[in-house]
Backbone as CSV, one residue per row, in Angstrom:
resi,resn,N_x,N_y,N_z,CA_x,CA_y,CA_z,C_x,C_y,C_z
1,MET,-18.289,-50.544,32.334,-19.265,-50.986,33.313,-19.996,-49.799,33.928
2,LEU,-19.275,-48.737,34.227,-19.890,-47.555,34.816,-20.934,-46.958,33.879
3,LEU,-20.618,-46.911,32.579,-21.564,-46.395,31.599,-22.833,-47.239,31.587
4,LEU,-22.686,-48.546,31.647,-23.840,-49.432,31.667,-24.684,-49.204,32.912
5,ALA,-24.044,-49.050,34.049,-24.785,-48.836,35.297,-25.576,-47.541,35.240
6,SER,-24.975,-46.468,34.744,-25.710,-45.203,34.685,-26.828,-45.273,33.655
7,ALA,-26.611,-46.013,32.570,-27.670,-46.163,31.572,-28.860,-46.927,32.146
8,LEU,-28.582,-47.883,33.018,-29.669,-48.648,33.617,-30.451,-47.845,34.635
9,THR,-29.826,-46.892,35.283,-30.523,-46.102,36.294,-31.223,-44.884,35.706
10,ALA,-30.909,-44.516,34.478,-31.518,-43.323,33.881,-33.041,-43.409,33.836
11,PRO,-33.670,-44.513,33.349,-35.132,-44.554,33.343,-35.724,-44.447,34.750
12,ALA,-35.066,-45.037,35.728,-35.554,-44.935,37.104,-35.494,-43.497,37.589
13,ALA,-34.441,-42.776,37.197,-34.315,-41.372,37.598,-35.417,-40.536,36.968
14,VAL,-35.716,-40.785,35.685,-36.793,-40.049,35.016,-38.120,-40.368,35.682
15,ALA,-38.360,-41.640,35.977,-39.613,-42.031,36.627,-39.768,-41.346,37.974
16,ALA,-38.667,-41.184,38.693,-38.725,-40.548,40.009,-39.050,-39.068,39.896
17,THR,-38.672,-38.417,38.787,-38.912,-36.988,38.633,-40.201,-36.680,37.878
18,CYS,-40.851,-37.681,37.343,-42.060,-37.466,36.557,-43.285,-37.642,37.452
19,PRO,-44.136,-36.625,37.544,-45.331,-36.756,38.378,-46.309,-37.790,37.821
20,ASP,-47.050,-38.415,38.716,-48.011,-39.455,38.321,-48.997,-38.974,37.271
21,TRP,-49.401,-37.709,37.338,-50.427,-37.237,36.412,-49.925,-37.121,34.970
22,LEU,-48.593,-37.187,34.768,-48.050,-37.231,33.407,-47.840,-38.664,32.931
23,ASP,-47.902,-39.599,33.863,-47.605,-40.997,33.570,-48.850,-41.722,33.055
24,HIS,-49.267,-41.338,31.852,-50.433,-41.950,31.200,-50.070,-42.226,29.749
25,ASP,-50.585,-43.313,29.226,-50.423,-43.594,27.805,-51.550,-42.881,27.069
26,LEU,-51.171,-41.908,26.278,-52.123,-41.104,25.524,-51.946,-41.410,24.040
27,ARG,-53.042,-41.538,23.333,-52.943,-41.848,21.913,-52.480,-40.623,21.139
28,ARG,-51.542,-40.866,20.217,-51.072,-39.784,19.349,-52.174,-39.412,18.360
29,LEU,-52.129,-38.198,17.883,-53.096,-37.712,16.910,-53.084,-38.580,15.655
30,HIS,-54.261,-39.082,15.279,-54.482,-39.874,14.067,-53.496,-41.042,13.961
31,SER,-53.344,-41.765,15.059,-52.414,-42.887,15.101,-52.877,-43.894,16.148
32,PRO,-52.584,-45.165,15.943,-52.869,-46.148,16.992,-51.786,-46.144,18.076
33,GLU,-50.668,-45.479,17.816,-49.564,-45.423,18.772,-49.920,-44.550,19.963
34,THR,-49.328,-44.889,21.089,-49.507,-44.074,22.280,-48.179,-43.427,22.653
35,VAL,-48.280,-42.415,23.468,-47.112,-41.725,23.987,-47.329,-41.516,25.477
36,ASN,-46.282,-41.682,26.229,-46.330,-41.422,27.659,-45.530,-40.150,27.898
37,LEU,-46.143,-39.154,28.508,-45.471,-37.869,28.674,-44.272,-37.953,29.601
38,CYS,-44.192,-38.987,30.431,-42.977,-39.181,31.230,-41.804,-39.528,30.316
39,ASP,-42.088,-40.230,29.211,-41.038,-40.536,28.245,-40.667,-39.310,27.430
40,VAL,-41.643,-38.480,27.129,-41.419,-37.282,26.313,-40.732,-36.189,27.124
41,ALA,-41.193,-35.988,28.345,-40.739,-34.811,29.085,-40.389,-35.081,30.540
42,GLY,-40.319,-36.330,30.952,-39.982,-36.598,32.350,-38.665,-35.942,32.727
43,GLY,-38.707,-35.075,33.715,-37.506,-34.386,34.158,-37.093,-33.214,33.286
44,LYS,-37.959,-32.813,32.343,-37.663,-31.682,31.462,-38.791,-30.653,31.553
45,PRO,-38.474,-29.408,31.301,-39.549,-28.408,31.189,-40.416,-28.713,29.964
46,MET,-41.665,-28.288,30.029,-42.610,-28.607,28.963,-43.578,-27.453,28.743
47,LEU,-43.928,-27.232,27.495,-44.978,-26.298,27.129,-46.155,-27.129,26.641
48,VAL,-47.293,-27.005,27.315,-48.508,-27.751,26.975,-49.514,-26.758,26.394
49,VAL,-50.107,-27.140,25.256,-51.030,-26.247,24.550,-52.270,-27.035,24.147
50,ASN,-53.450,-26.486,24.424,-54.672,-27.098,23.888,-54.907,-26.490,22.506
51,THR,-55.163,-27.346,21.529,-55.225,-26.886,20.147,-56.567,-27.215,19.492
52,ALA,-56.803,-26.557,18.377,-57.975,-26.830,17.541,-57.599,-26.509,16.103
53,SER,-58.199,-27.202,15.181,-57.816,-27.106,13.774,-58.535,-26.013,12.990
54,HIS,-59.680,-25.561,13.484,-60.455,-24.539,12.773,-60.755,-23.382,13.713
55,CYS,-59.721,-22.709,14.099,-59.818,-21.625,15.072,-59.042,-20.443,14.513
56,GLY,-59.387,-19.271,14.934,-58.652,-18.092,14.506,-57.187,-18.120,14.924
57,PHE,-56.849,-18.976,15.870,-55.466,-19.076,16.352,-54.713,-20.275,15.764
58,THR,-55.332,-21.011,14.848,-54.715,-22.230,14.302,-53.347,-21.963,13.684
59,SER,-53.144,-20.790,13.126,-51.836,-20.486,12.523,-50.715,-20.491,13.569
60,GLN,-51.072,-20.503,14.864,-50.034,-20.580,15.893,-49.277,-21.904,15.843
61,PHE,-49.806,-22.915,15.158,-49.047,-24.151,14.995,-47.665,-23.864,14.409
62,ARG,-47.609,-22.981,13.431,-46.337,-22.647,12.789,-45.364,-22.064,13.823
63,GLY,-45.842,-21.148,14.634,-44.996,-20.542,15.657,-44.606,-21.512,16.757
64,LEU,-45.528,-22.418,17.112,-45.201,-23.430,18.119,-44.110,-24.362,17.611
65,GLU,-44.167,-24.709,16.327,-43.124,-25.555,15.741,-41.779,-24.826,15.750
66,ALA,-41.777,-23.549,15.397,-40.534,-22.763,15.424,-39.985,-22.677,16.851
67,LEU,-40.860,-22.463,17.808,-40.462,-22.407,19.212,-39.872,-23.756,19.643
68,TYR,-40.508,-24.841,19.241,-40.018,-26.185,19.562,-38.619,-26.402,18.976
69,GLN,-38.440,-26.029,17.722,-37.133,-26.203,17.092,-36.060,-25.345,17.771
70,LYS,-36.437,-24.163,18.198,-35.488,-23.265,18.869,-35.073,-23.802,20.235
71,TYR,-36.033,-24.290,21.020,-35.761,-24.659,22.411,-35.548,-26.155,22.652
72,ARG,-35.869,-26.980,21.697,-35.676,-28.435,21.879,-34.243,-28.790,22.247
73,PRO,-33.219,-28.201,21.592,-31.847,-28.547,21.971,-31.507,-28.193,23.423
74,ARG,-32.255,-27.272,24.003,-32.023,-26.884,25.401,-32.900,-27.673,26.371
75,GLY,-33.720,-28.603,25.842,-34.462,-29.508,26.705,-35.943,-29.250,26.850
76,LEU,-36.505,-28.285,26.126,-37.940,-28.018,26.244,-38.736,-28.995,25.383
77,ALA,-39.741,-29.608,25.973,-40.691,-30.436,25.233,-41.933,-29.589,24.969
78,VAL,-42.533,-29.766,23.812,-43.794,-29.103,23.468,-44.797,-30.205,23.177
79,VAL,-45.982,-30.100,23.795,-47.020,-31.097,23.602,-48.337,-30.387,23.314
80,GLY,-48.946,-30.754,22.194,-50.244,-30.203,21.831,-51.339,-31.213,22.112
81,PHE,-52.427,-30.735,22.688,-53.596,-31.565,22.977,-54.742,-31.095,22.101
82,ALA,-55.046,-31.873,21.063,-56.203,-31.545,20.228,-57.458,-31.650,21.088
83,SER,-58.351,-30.696,20.908,-59.568,-30.689,21.709,-60.688,-29.995,20.950
84,ASN,-61.903,-30.400,21.259,-63.072,-29.750,20.664,-63.909,-29.073,21.751
85,ASP,-63.296,-28.753,22.875,-64.035,-28.120,23.956,-64.670,-26.792,23.545
86,PHE,-64.076,-26.135,22.561,-64.592,-24.829,22.142,-65.168,-24.889,20.726
87,ARG,-65.503,-26.084,20.295,-66.202,-26.340,19.028,-65.463,-25.790,17.808
88,GLN,-64.161,-25.974,17.782,-63.359,-25.478,16.667,-62.504,-26.587,16.044
89,ALA,-62.800,-27.839,16.353,-61.991,-28.949,15.867,-62.338,-29.317,14.436
90,ALA,-61.420,-30.034,13.818,-61.661,-30.580,12.481,-62.771,-31.619,12.574
91,LYS,-63.359,-31.969,11.429,-64.466,-32.928,11.440,-64.013,-34.331,11.830
92,ASN,-62.702,-34.627,11.653,-62.170,-35.932,12.061,-60.662,-35.809,12.304
93,GLU,-60.093,-36.854,12.862,-58.658,-36.818,13.190,-57.777,-36.769,11.958
94,GLU,-58.212,-37.385,10.887,-57.412,-37.345,9.659,-57.223,-35.900,9.192
95,GLU,-58.312,-35.138,9.214,-58.219,-33.728,8.814,-57.367,-32.939,9.805
96,ALA,-57.530,-33.191,11.097,-56.726,-32.499,12.106,-55.242,-32.800,11.908
97,ALA,-54.917,-34.053,11.619,-53.524,-34.436,11.392,-52.965,-33.743,10.153
98,ARG,-53.758,-33.691,9.087,-53.306,-33.007,7.870,-53.006,-31.542,8.158
99,ILE,-53.877,-30.894,8.905,-53.673,-29.488,9.240,-52.386,-29.316,10.045
100,CYS,-52.204,-30.153,11.047,-51.003,-30.047,11.896,-49.729,-30.391,11.147
101,TYR,-49.704,-31.594,10.600,-48.467,-32.142,10.056,-48.138,-31.647,8.655
102,VAL,-49.145,-31.515,7.796,-48.893,-31.110,6.417,-48.922,-29.586,6.279
103,ASN,-49.999,-28.972,6.729,-50.129,-27.520,6.549,-49.122,-26.725,7.367
104,PHE,-48.831,-27.197,8.598,-47.975,-26.414,9.490,-46.662,-27.097,9.868
105,GLY,-46.407,-28.293,9.388,-45.127,-28.953,9.625,-44.829,-29.307,11.065
106,VAL,-45.862,-29.584,11.841,-45.682,-29.891,13.259,-44.885,-31.188,13.432
107,SER,-43.844,-31.128,14.254,-43.079,-32.332,14.598,-43.098,-32.597,16.102
108,PHE,-43.600,-31.637,16.880,-43.704,-31.877,18.322,-44.855,-32.842,18.589
109,THR,-44.914,-33.385,19.780,-45.918,-34.380,20.142,-47.316,-33.780,20.100
110,MET,-48.195,-34.446,19.360,-49.608,-34.076,19.314,-50.417,-35.255,19.822
111,VAL,-51.322,-34.982,20.751,-52.157,-36.003,21.369,-53.540,-35.972,20.711
112,ALA,-54.138,-37.148,20.576,-55.470,-37.281,19.976,-56.488,-36.446,20.753
113,PRO,-57.583,-36.063,20.101,-58.575,-35.208,20.749,-59.099,-35.766,22.073
114,SER,-59.187,-34.859,23.027,-59.749,-35.172,24.344,-60.209,-33.863,24.971
115,ALA,-60.973,-33.978,26.022,-61.441,-32.785,26.733,-60.298,-32.177,27.540
116,VAL,-60.290,-30.852,27.627,-59.275,-30.146,28.413,-59.907,-29.294,29.520
117,THR,-61.228,-29.267,29.562,-61.937,-28.509,30.594,-63.001,-29.397,31.237
118,GLY,-63.446,-29.008,32.412,-64.554,-29.690,33.072,-64.210,-31.058,33.619
119,ALA,-65.242,-31.765,34.042,-65.086,-33.074,34.672,-64.550,-34.129,33.717
120,ASP,-64.738,-33.931,32.421,-64.270,-34.908,31.436,-62.853,-34.636,30.937
121,ALA,-62.185,-33.634,31.487,-60.825,-33.307,31.047,-59.913,-34.514,31.200
122,ASN,-58.971,-34.649,30.277,-58.005,-35.743,30.355,-57.163,-35.564,31.628
123,PRO,-56.475,-36.609,32.090,-55.749,-36.534,33.369,-54.692,-35.435,33.420
124,VAL,-54.062,-35.159,32.302,-53.037,-34.113,32.271,-53.681,-32.755,32.515
125,PHE,-54.764,-32.469,31.809,-55.419,-31.171,31.998,-56.164,-31.088,33.326
126,GLN,-56.610,-32.197,33.871,-57.193,-32.135,35.212,-56.155,-31.591,36.198
127,ALA,-54.933,-32.091,36.106,-53.872,-31.640,37.014,-53.466,-30.199,36.722
128,ILE,-53.328,-29.861,35.453,-52.978,-28.485,35.093,-54.059,-27.526,35.589
129,ASN,-55.318,-27.890,35.393,-56.432,-27.026,35.799,-56.490,-26.848,37.312
130,ARG,-56.079,-27.866,38.062,-56.019,-27.732,39.528,-54.904,-26.778,39.943
131,GLN,-53.809,-26.807,39.221,-52.661,-25.951,39.549,-52.833,-24.524,39.066
132,SER,-53.609,-24.334,38.031,-53.733,-23.031,37.394,-55.205,-22.754,37.136
133,GLN,-55.518,-22.323,35.934,-56.898,-22.116,35.511,-57.131,-22.896,34.230
134,PRO,-58.327,-23.427,34.053,-58.617,-24.132,32.798,-58.483,-23.171,31.616
135,PRO,-58.173,-23.708,30.448,-58.089,-22.836,29.273,-59.440,-22.188,29.001
136,GLY,-59.391,-20.925,28.616,-60.612,-20.210,28.280,-60.927,-20.281,26.798
137,TRP,-59.957,-20.760,26.028,-60.119,-20.879,24.582,-58.990,-21.740,24.053
138,ASN,-58.990,-21.990,22.761,-57.944,-22.783,22.123,-56.597,-22.055,22.147
139,PHE,-55.542,-22.815,22.127,-54.163,-22.327,22.093,-53.772,-21.579,23.354
140,HIS,-54.340,-22.013,24.470,-53.903,-21.550,25.784,-52.619,-22.320,26.084
141,LYS,-51.628,-21.664,26.619,-50.317,-22.274,26.807,-49.960,-22.327,28.287
142,TYR,-49.409,-23.476,28.701,-48.978,-23.680,30.085,-47.513,-24.081,30.070
143,LEU,-46.704,-23.363,30.811,-45.291,-23.679,30.930,-45.079,-24.427,32.236
144,LEU,-44.537,-25.634,32.137,-44.318,-26.489,33.302,-42.832,-26.651,33.549
145,ASP,-42.441,-26.652,34.810,-41.037,-26.896,35.129,-40.735,-28.385,35.041
146,ALA,-39.490,-28.747,35.304,-39.052,-30.139,35.172,-39.767,-31.085,36.136
147,SER,-40.366,-30.545,37.192,-41.107,-31.377,38.148,-42.595,-31.455,37.830
148,GLY,-43.034,-30.771,36.764,-44.436,-30.804,36.370,-45.291,-29.730,37.008
149,ASN,-44.663,-28.730,37.605,-45.413,-27.624,38.211,-45.688,-26.548,37.163
150,VAL,-46.910,-26.057,37.110,-47.239,-24.960,36.201,-46.584,-23.699,36.766
151,VAL,-45.670,-23.123,35.990,-44.967,-21.922,36.437,-45.460,-20.667,35.728
152,ALA,-46.159,-20.846,34.605,-46.723,-19.695,33.889,-47.798,-20.203,32.946
153,ARG,-48.752,-19.330,32.678,-49.781,-19.647,31.688,-49.966,-18.424,30.810
154,PHE,-50.351,-18.689,29.572,-50.468,-17.623,28.589,-51.757,-17.808,27.809
155,ALA,-52.504,-16.749,27.689,-53.774,-16.771,26.962,-53.530,-17.028,25.479
156,SER,-54.577,-17.360,24.793,-54.524,-17.645,23.357,-53.925,-16.496,22.564
157,THR,-54.148,-15.276,23.018,-53.670,-14.104,22.289,-52.158,-13.914,22.396
158,VAL,-51.519,-14.621,23.310,-50.060,-14.572,23.405,-49.524,-15.562,22.380
159,THR,-48.886,-15.037,21.349,-48.396,-15.882,20.262,-47.087,-16.570,20.658
160,PRO,-46.744,-17.649,19.974,-45.509,-18.357,20.309,-44.249,-17.513,20.176
161,ASP,-44.278,-16.464,19.353,-43.098,-15.612,19.213,-43.143,-14.374,20.118
162,ASP,-44.108,-14.321,21.021,-44.227,-13.190,21.940,-43.021,-13.162,22.880
163,PRO,-42.379,-12.007,23.047,-41.221,-11.912,23.940,-41.520,-12.349,25.377
164,GLU,-42.751,-12.160,25.832,-43.126,-12.572,27.185,-42.993,-14.096,27.349
165,LEU,-43.446,-14.840,26.354,-43.342,-16.293,26.392,-41.884,-16.730,26.265
166,SER,-41.158,-16.135,25.340,-39.733,-16.468,25.170,-38.937,-16.199,26.435
167,GLU,-39.206,-15.085,27.076,-38.501,-14.745,28.317,-38.807,-15.763,29.414
168,ALA,-40.060,-16.157,29.524,-40.434,-17.154,30.535,-39.736,-18.492,30.268
169,ILE,-39.668,-18.889,29.007,-38.986,-20.140,28.661,-37.497,-20.022,28.941
170,ASP,-36.881,-18.914,28.512,-35.451,-18.711,28.762,-35.146,-18.771,30.268
171,ASN,-35.972,-18.106,31.071,-35.752,-18.110,32.519,-35.905,-19.522,33.096
172,LEU,-36.901,-20.243,32.642,-37.124,-21.598,33.134,-35.969,-22.511,32.756
173,LEU,-35.511,-22.415,31.517,-34.401,-23.263,31.068,-33.099,-22.894,31.773
174,ALA,-32.934,-21.638,32.130,-31.735,-21.217,32.867,-31.715,-21.830,34.279
175,GLU,-32.901,-22.056,34.830,-33.019,-22.634,36.184,-32.970,-24.149,36.169
176,ALA,-33.247,-24.760,35.002,-33.341,-26.225,34.934,-31.970,-26.850,35.206
177,PRO,-31.986,-27.998,35.876,-30.705,-28.664,36.182,-30.006,-29.166,34.943
C-alpha cells in the first residue's frame, strides 16, 4: 500500500517542481507526437540547446548525444530545439530528422522547429531569454537546475566535450537532490 501511495504522489511532486514555462506540449521533430518538458525533465537538471541542421556546428549533435549518454544515468535531460532563426535549418523536417537521428544517432528529445529569439520565440526560450541572454547563434547551450533556473550558458564554440561544460554539469548534478 505504501508503494502505491508514493507512486500516486510522484506525478504531483514533479508537477510541483516543474515551472509553468516548461509545462507546454511541444511537437517532437518530424512527428505528430508531442512532448511535455515537465514529463522529460520535471525536477531534473536539463541542458537545452538550439540546433540547426546545416551549420558549421551541426557535428555537435554527436557530442551532445555522447554527453546525454554519459549523464542520463545521473539524471540530466538534454533537449534540442530545432530552429531556423539563423537561417541554417534543413529544407524540411524530414531532412532535419534524418540528420539528427540517422547521421548523428540522436536519442535525446528533439523538438520541432520553432523560434528561439525575439518576440516569436517559443515559451521555453522566452523564459530562458528572460533569465539569461538569447542565443547568438546555433548550438548555444543553457544548463538549467532542477527548478528550471538557468545556472550557466555556453556559446556555440563551447563543444559538448569541453571540460568547462562537463565541470558545470558535474557540479550541478552533485548539488541536485
